C-alpha positions in Angstrom: 13.5 9.8 3.9 14.4 6.7 5.9 15.6 3.9 3.7 15.5 1.1 6.3 11.8 0.4 6.9 12.5 -2.0 9.8 14.1 0.9 11.7 10.9 3.0 11.7 9.7 3.4 15.3 6.0 3.2 14.6 4.4 0.0 13.2 0.9 -1.6 13.1 -0.3 -4.7 11.4 -3.9 -5.4 10.4 -5.2 -8.6 8.8 -8.7 -8.7 7.3 -10.8 -11.0 5.2 -10.3 -10.3 1.5 -13.7 -8.7 1.2 -14.9 -5.2 0.1 -15.1 -4.0 3.7 -11.4 -4.4 4.0 -10.9 -1.2 2.0 -12.8 1.0 4.5 -11.4 -0.8 7.5 -7.8 -0.4 6.3 -8.2 3.3 5.7 -9.9 3.9 9.1 -7.1 2.0 10.8 -4.5 4.1 8.9 -6.2 7.3 10.2 -6.2 6.0 13.8 -2.6 4.9 13.6 -1.4 8.2 12.1 -3.2 10.2 14.7 -1.7 8.0 17.5 1.7 8.5 16.0 1.3 12.3 16.0 1.0 12.7 12.2 -1.7 15.2 11.4 -4.5 14.0 9.1 -4.1 17.4 7.4 -0.5 16.7 6.4 -0.3 17.0 2.6 0.9 13.3 2.2 -2.0 11.8 4.2 -4.9 12.1 1.7 -2.9 10.7 -1.2 -1.5 8.0 1.1 -5.1 6.9 2.0 -6.1 6.9 -1.7 -3.0 4.8 -2.5 -3.8 2.4 0.3 -7.4 2.1 -0.8 -6.4 1.3 -4.3 -4.0 -1.4 -3.3 -6.4 -3.1 -0.9 -9.1 -2.8 -3.6 -6.7 -4.6 -6.0 -6.2 -7.4 -3.5 -10.0 -7.7 -2.9 -10.7 -7.8 -6.7 -7.9 -9.9 -8.0 -6.4 -12.0 -5.2 -9.4 -13.1 -3.1 -9.7 -16.4 -5.0 -6.3 -17.5 -3.7 -5.9 -15.2 -0.7 -8.7 -15.3 1.9 -6.9 -12.6 3.9 -5.2 -9.3 3.1 -2.6 -7.9 5.5 -1.8 -4.2 5.8 1.4 -3.1 7.5 1.6 0.5 8.5 4.9 2.1 9.6 6.1 5.7 10.2 9.1 7.6 11.4 9.9 11.3 11.7 10.5 11.8 8.0 8.4 9.1 6.3 5.3 7.1 6.1 5.3 3.5 4.8 2.7 0.8 4.3 2.5 -2.5 2.6 -0.5 -4.5 1.3 0.1 -8.3 1.3 -1.9 -11.1 -0.2 -1.2 -14.7 -1.1 -1.8 -14.4 -4.9 1.4 -15.1 -6.8 1.0 -12.4 -9.5 3.5 -9.5 -9.1 2.5 -6.4 -11.0 5.0 -4.3 -12.8 4.6 -1.1 -10.9 6.7 1.3 -12.9 5.4 0.0 -16.3 1.9 1.2 -15.1 3.2 4.8 -15.2 4.1 4.7 -18.8 0.5 3.8 -19.8 1.5 0.5 -21.5 -0.5 -1.5 -19.0 -3.6 0.7 -18.9 -5.4 -1.4 -21.5 -5.0 -4.5 -19.3 -6.9 -3.0 -16.4 -4.2 -1.5 -14.2 -5.7 2.0 -14.2 -5.8 2.0 -10.3 -2.2 0.9 -10.2 -1.2 3.7 -12.6 -2.9 6.2 -10.1 -1.0 4.6 -7.2 2.3 5.1 -9.0 1.6 8.6 -10.2 0.6 9.7 -6.7 3.6 7.9 -5.2 6.2 9.3 -7.6 4.5 12.8 -7.5 5.1 12.9 -3.8 8.7 11.8 -4.1 8.0 8.3 -2.8 8.9 4.8 -3.8 7.1 1.6 -4.5 8.4 -1.9 -4.6 6.9 -5.4 -4.9 8.4 -8.0 -2.6 7.5 -11.6 -3.4 7.0 -14.1 -0.6 9.8 -16.7 -0.2 7.6 -19.5 -1.5 6.5 -17.5 -4.6 2.9 -17.7 -3.7 2.2 -14.2 -2.5 3.6 -10.6 -2.5 3.6 -7.3 -0.7 3.5 -4.0 -2.3 5.4 -1.5 -0.2 4.9 2.3 -0.6 7.1 4.8 1.2 6.3 8.5 1.2 8.2 11.4 2.6 6.7 13.5 5.4 
């Protein structure tokens, strides 16, 4: 799996209002981009990737909209991996790997636990990258193809 995301040959960026319709639009855009890049929608990583993407955009819509009027999705792919990020301008940075242990389930991160279980189950990685000004973050998911 590629470790340098900036070296991936395929990339697409989508910015949407932080509204419920962003979830559907981000998934539809992912499907179009994958098809254009020659990645079959029947590939075993695609359905889980779309679910992960939907959960992350949903989290931005539910929890970040007050401080972040827009959500940006970055899609990227190479011959051996698929990567995407969901960015918003809310400063909270969730503890991704804690959600897998179940310790955060009571605080409402069930969707994030699903994201992490799917990501790790597929042999992928997840990372939160804070904005330089501390007022936003991106959650990057990388999955092997």
